[in-house]
Backbone bond lengths (Angstrom), bond angles and torsions (degrees), N, CA, C in turn:
res aa  C-N    CA-C-N  psi(-1)  N-CA   C-N-CA  omega(-1)  CA-C   N-CA-C  phi
1 M - - - 1.439 - - 1.520 108.43 -
2 K 1.323 115.22 131.88 1.456 119.76 -178.39 1.525 110.40 -85.19
3 D 1.327 115.65 153.53 1.456 120.66 171.60 1.521 108.93 -74.91
4 L 1.312 115.63 163.94 1.455 120.50 -177.41 1.526 112.03 -61.80
5 N 1.318 117.10 -36.41 1.461 119.55 -177.85 1.527 112.69 -74.77
6 E 1.315 118.30 -7.72 1.462 121.82 178.43 1.527 112.66 -88.44
7 Y 1.314 118.26 -6.62 1.460 122.43 177.98 1.518 109.56 -91.52
8 S 1.312 116.22 147.56 1.466 120.02 174.56 1.528 108.92 -82.02
9 A 1.310 115.56 165.70 1.463 120.27 -179.91 1.520 110.98 -63.84
10 A 1.316 116.79 -36.70 1.472 120.41 179.21 1.527 110.95 -66.28
11 E 1.330 116.45 -40.55 1.469 119.78 178.66 1.530 110.70 -65.15
12 L 1.321 116.52 -40.23 1.463 119.87 178.67 1.522 110.97 -65.81
13 D 1.327 117.35 -42.93 1.466 119.85 178.15 1.523 111.29 -61.66
14 K 1.337 116.71 -40.46 1.464 120.56 178.88 1.529 110.59 -63.99
15 L 1.328 116.52 -44.30 1.458 120.92 179.00 1.524 111.53 -63.20
16 L 1.324 116.90 -44.10 1.465 120.35 179.39 1.521 111.24 -63.75
17 A 1.327 117.48 -37.87 1.459 120.68 178.33 1.525 110.97 -68.13
18 E 1.340 117.47 -40.63 1.473 120.83 179.09 1.522 111.68 -65.12
19 E 1.318 116.76 -37.71 1.463 120.85 -177.33 1.531 112.63 -84.10
20 G 1.325 117.13 -9.79 1.462 119.75 177.92 1.516 114.29 82.21
21 W 1.308 118.13 25.31 1.464 120.92 -178.11 1.524 112.47 -79.22
22 H 1.328 117.88 -13.59 1.463 120.29 179.51 1.524 111.95 -82.13
23 T 1.316 117.40 -19.97 1.467 120.19 179.31 1.517 109.21 -82.56
24 P 1.342 117.38 139.64 1.471 119.46 -179.69 1.526 111.33 -68.66
25 L 1.312 115.14 154.07 1.466 120.75 179.66 1.514 110.76 -75.09
26 Q 1.312 115.59 156.73 1.451 120.76 175.61 1.528 109.41 -67.94
27 P 1.329 118.45 145.51 1.466 119.45 178.63 1.528 111.02 -65.43
28 V 1.305 115.45 146.12 1.464 121.72 -179.50 1.522 108.26 -103.77
29 R 1.318 115.71 128.61 1.454 121.03 178.74 1.524 109.54 -119.27
30 R 1.321 115.25 155.72 1.462 119.41 175.23 1.516 109.63 -68.98
31 Q 1.307 115.16 140.25 1.459 120.76 178.32 1.520 108.39 -96.01
32 Q 1.313 116.59 128.57 1.454 120.25 177.46 1.528 108.64 -75.27
33 L 1.329 116.23 122.57 1.456 120.86 -178.82 1.516 110.35 -82.20
34 K 1.317 114.89 151.67 1.461 120.25 174.60 1.529 108.12 -73.58
35 L 1.315 115.76 162.69 1.464 120.45 -175.89 1.517 111.60 -60.80
36 W 1.328 118.54 -40.97 1.461 120.10 -179.25 1.525 110.79 -67.45
37 Q 1.331 117.58 -32.42 1.458 120.61 177.38 1.530 110.62 -68.31
38 Q 1.333 116.53 -39.19 1.457 120.03 176.97 1.526 110.51 -62.67
39 W 1.330 116.89 -40.45 1.465 120.43 178.29 1.530 111.11 -64.98
40 V 1.325 116.93 -38.99 1.468 120.29 178.84 1.522 110.33 -63.39
41 F 1.329 117.49 -44.31 1.458 120.03 -179.72 1.527 111.72 -67.27
42 W 1.346 118.20 -38.12 1.460 119.57 175.41 1.528 110.70 -65.18
43 G 1.334 116.41 -37.58 1.464 119.60 176.43 1.524 111.52 -63.31
44 L 1.325 117.22 -39.39 1.461 120.19 177.22 1.521 111.66 -65.42
45 R 1.325 116.55 -39.32 1.474 119.69 177.65 1.528 110.73 -62.31
46 I 1.330 116.06 -45.27 1.471 120.15 179.59 1.520 110.08 -63.84
47 Y 1.330 117.59 -41.08 1.458 121.67 178.01 1.526 111.40 -60.09
48 V 1.335 116.89 -44.28 1.464 120.72 179.90 1.519 110.56 -63.30
49 V 1.319 117.69 -42.30 1.473 120.57 179.15 1.521 110.15 -63.46
50 I 1.329 117.57 -44.03 1.467 120.70 179.42 1.526 110.65 -62.85
51 M 1.327 117.29 -42.81 1.469 120.14 179.16 1.529 111.29 -64.63
52 C 1.323 117.86 -37.87 1.469 120.20 176.86 1.527 110.97 -64.38
53 V 1.324 116.75 -40.63 1.467 120.23 177.90 1.519 110.24 -63.89
54 I 1.321 117.88 -42.42 1.468 121.40 179.30 1.530 110.35 -63.64
55 V 1.322 117.59 -43.15 1.465 120.66 179.69 1.517 110.42 -64.37
56 L 1.333 117.51 -43.97 1.471 119.87 178.26 1.523 111.08 -63.37
57 W 1.332 117.09 -41.53 1.468 120.47 179.03 1.535 110.16 -63.07
58 A 1.341 117.20 -44.25 1.461 120.42 -179.73 1.533 110.91 -65.66
59 F 1.332 117.00 -39.12 1.453 120.92 179.56 1.529 111.27 -65.96
60 T 1.329 116.47 -46.03 1.462 118.92 -178.73 1.525 111.59 -70.00
61 S 1.323 118.74 -36.91 1.461 119.73 178.28 1.518 110.53 -70.90
62 G 1.320 117.99 -29.45 1.459 120.91 176.90 1.523 111.93 -71.93
63 M 1.317 116.76 -32.38 1.467 120.07 178.76 1.528 111.04 -70.05
64 H 1.329 117.48 -31.72 1.466 121.75 -177.54 1.510 112.26 -87.13
65 A 1.300 118.59 -7.29 1.473 120.83 -177.59 1.506 112.26 -82.46
């Protein structure tokens, strides 16, 4: 396999055209989540906050022991 600097400009242009890199990407839009998905993500956020509180509590109580 050749390094990038070992290719000529014509070879790179041909490769980019074959792979479709010259065409712009499709626009990305936000996906509306279903209600149960929103609840799952809020549950994960609450879980992460609770776990952070537990870790901080364990760390601080371990330092004072």
